[in-house]
DRENFI-188370 format. One record per residue (C-alpha): residue number from 1; x negated, y, z. Coordinates in steps of 0.001 Angstrom, whole numbers, plus 500000, padded with zeros to 6 digits. Layout:
REM residues N
+-----+--------+--------+--------+
!   i !     px !     py !     pz !
+-----+--------+--------+--------+
! NUM !      X !      Y !      Z !
...
+-----+--------+--------+--------+
***
This chain:
REM residues 105
+-----+--------+--------+--------+
!   i !     px !     py !     pz !
+-----+--------+--------+--------+
!   1 ! 532617 ! 446025 ! 483427 !
!   2 ! 530342 ! 448455 ! 481725 !
!   3 ! 526576 ! 448394 ! 481718 !
!   4 ! 526138 ! 451776 ! 483380 !
!   5 ! 523053 ! 451969 ! 485571 !
!   6 ! 522929 ! 454182 ! 488572 !
!   7 ! 520196 ! 456787 ! 488122 !
!   8 ! 517797 ! 457510 ! 490920 !
!   9 ! 515636 ! 460621 ! 490649 !
!  10 ! 514863 ! 462838 ! 487686 !
!  11 ! 513435 ! 462058 ! 484295 !
!  12 ! 510075 ! 463450 ! 483208 !
!  13 ! 511749 ! 465849 ! 480760 !
!  14 ! 513999 ! 467269 ! 483481 !
!  15 ! 511015 ! 467844 ! 485775 !
!  16 ! 509042 ! 469566 ! 482994 !
!  17 ! 511971 ! 471893 ! 482268 !
!  18 ! 512263 ! 472848 ! 485939 !
!  19 ! 508507 ! 473517 ! 486157 !
!  20 ! 508635 ! 475678 ! 483020 !
!  21 ! 511542 ! 477720 ! 484385 !
!  22 ! 509747 ! 478258 ! 487708 !
!  23 ! 506571 ! 479257 ! 485851 !
!  24 ! 508489 ! 481814 ! 483788 !
!  25 ! 510075 ! 483295 ! 486905 !
!  26 ! 506684 ! 483506 ! 488617 !
!  27 ! 505172 ! 485189 ! 485552 !
!  28 ! 507840 ! 487879 ! 485802 !
!  29 ! 507742 ! 488359 ! 489587 !
!  30 ! 504010 ! 488287 ! 490452 !
!  31 ! 502960 ! 491389 ! 488450 !
!  32 ! 505818 ! 493357 ! 489983 !
!  33 ! 504794 ! 492368 ! 493490 !
!  34 ! 501154 ! 493355 ! 492991 !
!  35 ! 502184 ! 496680 ! 491420 !
!  36 ! 504450 ! 497376 ! 494383 !
!  37 ! 501611 ! 496744 ! 496848 !
!  38 ! 499298 ! 499163 ! 495020 !
!  39 ! 502025 ! 501801 ! 494862 !
!  40 ! 502694 ! 501422 ! 498589 !
!  41 ! 498992 ! 501907 ! 499382 !
!  42 ! 498820 ! 505019 ! 497181 !
!  43 ! 501901 ! 506481 ! 498886 !
!  44 ! 500449 ! 505771 ! 502333 !
!  45 ! 497206 ! 507488 ! 501306 !
!  46 ! 499106 ! 510579 ! 500091 !
!  47 ! 501091 ! 510681 ! 503333 !
!  48 ! 497880 ! 510516 ! 505399 !
!  49 ! 496428 ! 513406 ! 503374 !
!  50 ! 499586 ! 515480 ! 503928 !
!  51 ! 499541 ! 514779 ! 507673 !
!  52 ! 495871 ! 515730 ! 507986 !
!  53 ! 496428 ! 518935 ! 506019 !
!  54 ! 499376 ! 519843 ! 508240 !
!  55 ! 497284 ! 519234 ! 511352 !
!  56 ! 494435 ! 521241 ! 509816 !
!  57 ! 496782 ! 524238 ! 509424 !
!  58 ! 498077 ! 523778 ! 512960 !
!  59 ! 494508 ! 523745 ! 514281 !
!  60 ! 493782 ! 526934 ! 512315 !
!  61 ! 496927 ! 528581 ! 513718 !
!  62 ! 495869 ! 527738 ! 517290 !
!  63 ! 492120 ! 528358 ! 517027 !
!  64 ! 491695 ! 530870 ! 514190 !
!  65 ! 489152 ! 528745 ! 512307 !
!  66 ! 489133 ! 525503 ! 510394 !
!  67 ! 487385 ! 522563 ! 512049 !
!  68 ! 485293 ! 519888 ! 510418 !
!  69 ! 487442 ! 516915 ! 509513 !
!  70 ! 485624 ! 514692 ! 512018 !
!  71 ! 486376 ! 517187 ! 514798 !
!  72 ! 490039 ! 517379 ! 513845 !
!  73 ! 490703 ! 513641 ! 513697 !
!  74 ! 488792 ! 513058 ! 516946 !
!  75 ! 491010 ! 515571 ! 518791 !
!  76 ! 493685 ! 513579 ! 520624 !
!  77 ! 495945 ! 516634 ! 520732 !
!  78 ! 496329 ! 516379 ! 516960 !
!  79 ! 495907 ! 512640 ! 516472 !
!  80 ! 496789 ! 510851 ! 519729 !
!  81 ! 496793 ! 507443 ! 518006 !
!  82 ! 493463 ! 507968 ! 516292 !
!  83 ! 492426 ! 509078 ! 512843 !
!  84 ! 494534 ! 508039 ! 509860 !
!  85 ! 492858 ! 505296 ! 507872 !
!  86 ! 492907 ! 505126 ! 504101 !
!  87 ! 494557 ! 501894 ! 502927 !
!  88 ! 491933 ! 501719 ! 500161 !
!  89 ! 489177 ! 501881 ! 502827 !
!  90 ! 487799 ! 505192 ! 501533 !
!  91 ! 486890 ! 508174 ! 503693 !
!  92 ! 488930 ! 511338 ! 503508 !
!  93 ! 486924 ! 514503 ! 502789 !
!  94 ! 487461 ! 518255 ! 502916 !
!  95 ! 487191 ! 520373 ! 499801 !
!  96 ! 485879 ! 523962 ! 499714 !
!  97 ! 489348 ! 525308 ! 500626 !
!  98 ! 489495 ! 523305 ! 503863 !
!  99 ! 492015 ! 520906 ! 502409 !
! 100 ! 491810 ! 517158 ! 502875 !
! 101 ! 491758 ! 515441 ! 499497 !
! 102 ! 492472 ! 511902 ! 498424 !
! 103 ! 490250 ! 509836 ! 496214 !
! 104 ! 491328 ! 508595 ! 492814 !
! 105 ! 492341 ! 505006 ! 493291 !
+-----+--------+--------+--------+
***
């Protein structure tokens, strides 16, 4: 008979290697996830600006004048679900050309 012991569990070196591999994978994945979240917020903000500008032009086509932004977003005919909210928690504003602009994020 041989003197082979049955092993139970992992050695300390094996556990350290597994932890190092998981740490390396996390170091690669976490920055990509946070970048994706910021990009998604920026895209949502741009989409909200485009929608508000489209509704602004529709209001002008129906009424013949441009409204204040607060009047437009409060009108349930143009925004039945309420005003679009900036994902960065900024307020949208009108420029001198009656265009809704986004903030630099």
